[in-house]
N, C-alpha and C positions, 0 to 999 in steps of 0.2 A: 551605503550600498554595498560596501563590503561583505557584509556577512551573506548575499545571495550567492557568493562564490565560493563559499565555504562546502566542502560535501556531505558535513554533518547533521544540518539542522534542517533537513526540510521538511517534507509536505506530511499531513495529517493522512492521507488516503494512504498511500503505499510508499515503501521504502526503496522505491525505485532511483528517484535521483541520487540516492544515497551512494549507486553503486558505478555513476558515471557523471561526468559534466557535460556530458553531448546531449542535447535533447533527441538526435535521430535514436541512439542509443536506447534513451529513456522510454521513446514510442515503442520501439522493437521490444523492449521487455514488458511494458506495460499491454502488449496486443495479448499474448498468451494468459496474462491474469485476467483480463476481459473475458477471454472465452473460456476460461476454467470457471470463473465465477458463473458465468452464461450457464455452461453446461449444469453445476450445481445447482443454480435456480431453477433450470428445466426441470430437472428430476425431482427436485424437493417441493415446488412450487406447482408443477403440473401446468407449466406455461408453454406455448408455442415458441420455438425456435428463436422467431423475429423479436419476440418480446423480451424474452430472458437476455439477448444480447443487447436490447437497447436499454435495458435497467441496469443491466451490468455496466454498460459505456456511460449512462448517465448517472449513474451515483458515483462511480471512480472519477468523472470529470468534475462533478459537482465537489466531492469529498478533497478532490487533489487542489481546487480552485479555492475552497476555505481553509485548505492546510497552507496555501501562500498566503491568504489573509492574515492567517494568525502569526504568521512568521514575519510576516510585514507589520503587524500591529505590535507583537510582542517582542519581537527582536530574538535573540539567542543567547547564551551564554556558550561559548565555546572552548572546551578544555583540552582538546587534540590538536597538534598541528597536522595539517593535510598530510603533510610529507614524513611525518614521524611513524614509522612501522615497527611494533605490531599494534600500537593503539589504535588505529584508524579500523582495521578489521574488527578487534574485540568492541571498538564504539557502534559500529554498525550492529552488532549483534546485541549489545544492549539496547540500542536506539530503538530497533525494530519492535521492542515489547510494548512500551507504551504507544507508539504508533500503531500496533494492531488495534488496540482498545479504542483510540479514537478513531481509527476507519471505521471500524465496527460499528460504533454507537452512531457515528454520523452518516454512514450507509442504511443501517437499521432504521433510522430516523425516515431518511428518504424512500426507504421500502414501505414502511407502515402509509405514508402519503402517498404514493403510486399505486399500492396494491390493497385496496381498500376492501376489495371484495374475498382477500383471501385473509384465513385464520392467522392471528397475531402470532401464534405459538410457531405456527410453520414456515413465517417469514422471518422470526429469531432464529430458529432453527438453519433456515436456508443462508441468511446473513452471516450466521456464527461459523456455519462449516466452510464457507466460500473464502470467507477472510481467514480463517486458522490455515486453510491449505494453500491459499497464496501466502501468506506469510510465513507458513514452513518453507516454501519453496525459497522465498528471500532468506530465509534465515540458512538454508543449507547453502546457497549461492554464497552469502558471509563468511560462514565457514569453511568452506570449499577456497575462499580468497587467502583467507586466514591461512589453512593448512599448505595451499602452492605458495604462500610468500613466506614459509620457513623452509619450505625446500628447494626454493628457486635460485 
């Protein structure tokens, strides 16, 4: 169970747990992600606000759960000690890239299931843009942590 406490190995959904060990702060970071994705889904898919929030919330929740299951089943290979700076922020930056693709594909599959009445190309476009935007936000946060660490 030690691998659950390591900051680098986490979820398929979002890189949120990479930034903090606190569940409270993870939820705080996930809230804007859900609303940003909901806004993008609303604009591209022409959904009502409640439905777009519901879809963003449920797809993020399910992909997070699947990410935890993948972590528990597959375990992890941990190459960086959590206290060894600057490797941890660099690891965050690199780790977010494959996590983006896993998250996008999981959420896209869920979007195809839930949004059967919407054209698949629009669903693809919406989930790609939503995940791209939120993962760029997380990458910016990781880069900021890296830069801040060098000058503090």
